[in-house]
PLY file of the C-alpha trace (Angstrom):
ply
format ascii 1.0
element vertex 86
property float x
property float y
property float z
element edge 85
property int vertex1
property int vertex2
end_header
5.53 15.89 -59.08
7.69 15.06 -55.98
11.03 17.46 -55.30
13.99 16.42 -54.93
15.24 16.30 -50.86
18.81 17.40 -50.13
20.00 15.32 -47.57
23.46 17.41 -48.00
25.35 20.08 -49.18
26.49 18.02 -51.52
24.10 14.77 -51.87
20.48 14.37 -52.89
17.97 12.54 -53.69
16.55 13.64 -56.51
13.02 11.81 -58.29
14.46 12.72 -61.93
17.18 11.64 -61.68
18.36 8.11 -61.08
14.90 7.15 -60.08
15.23 9.36 -56.76
18.11 7.68 -55.97
20.41 9.40 -53.68
23.07 11.17 -55.60
25.36 13.72 -55.52
24.39 16.68 -55.83
25.10 17.14 -60.08
25.65 14.44 -60.74
24.10 10.14 -61.73
26.68 9.07 -59.25
25.47 6.83 -56.76
25.96 7.50 -53.14
26.13 4.10 -52.67
28.24 3.24 -55.22
30.91 5.25 -53.56
30.47 3.75 -49.46
30.84 0.43 -51.84
34.31 1.49 -53.10
35.11 2.83 -49.29
34.24 -0.41 -47.60
36.53 -2.01 -50.47
39.15 -0.67 -49.04
39.52 2.70 -51.34
40.80 6.24 -49.80
38.20 9.21 -50.45
40.91 10.57 -52.92
41.35 7.40 -54.81
36.74 7.19 -55.29
37.23 10.85 -56.32
39.27 9.10 -59.03
36.86 6.18 -59.77
33.98 8.44 -60.11
36.48 10.54 -63.09
36.89 13.78 -60.04
33.30 14.82 -60.66
32.74 14.58 -57.07
35.60 16.09 -54.11
36.43 14.69 -50.95
34.23 16.75 -48.46
31.50 15.13 -50.54
32.83 11.59 -49.68
33.14 11.85 -45.09
29.65 13.82 -46.16
28.07 10.76 -47.71
29.51 8.73 -44.61
28.24 11.25 -41.57
25.16 10.55 -43.55
25.30 6.51 -43.61
25.95 7.27 -39.68
23.75 9.16 -38.75
21.19 6.85 -41.08
22.49 3.80 -39.42
22.81 5.14 -35.75
18.30 6.07 -36.42
17.68 2.47 -37.17
19.86 1.58 -34.21
18.99 3.95 -32.14
19.98 0.85 -29.21
24.14 1.82 -30.13
23.51 5.06 -30.05
25.03 4.89 -26.87
27.57 1.99 -27.53
28.94 3.58 -30.48
29.79 7.11 -29.11
31.73 5.50 -25.81
34.14 3.15 -28.21
34.91 6.24 -29.87
0 1
1 2
2 3
3 4
4 5
5 6
6 7
7 8
8 9
9 10
10 11
11 12
12 13
13 14
14 15
15 16
16 17
17 18
18 19
19 20
20 21
21 22
22 23
23 24
24 25
25 26
26 27
27 28
28 29
29 30
30 31
31 32
32 33
33 34
34 35
35 36
36 37
37 38
38 39
39 40
40 41
41 42
42 43
43 44
44 45
45 46
46 47
47 48
48 49
49 50
50 51
51 52
52 53
53 54
54 55
55 56
56 57
57 58
58 59
59 60
60 61
61 62
62 63
63 64
64 65
65 66
66 67
67 68
68 69
69 70
70 71
71 72
72 73
73 74
74 75
75 76
76 77
77 78
78 79
79 80
80 81
81 82
82 83
83 84
84 85
């Protein structure tokens, strides 16, 4: 039996929850859904409200940081470019 993978304070991938999809700890709310809502233009506070108050803005911030880190890890050649643009 596989163990949960803790990706952060608020984010986990647990094979016993949502088939191992990345979720917010203690919920069945998918991190991908929260990121999609942000991409649609909702603010972090609005995303929390859409998720019925089960998550906090700090969890949204952690999701964005993890997504950014994952993107830059997959595209390491862009790491220096991203820092210069920031």
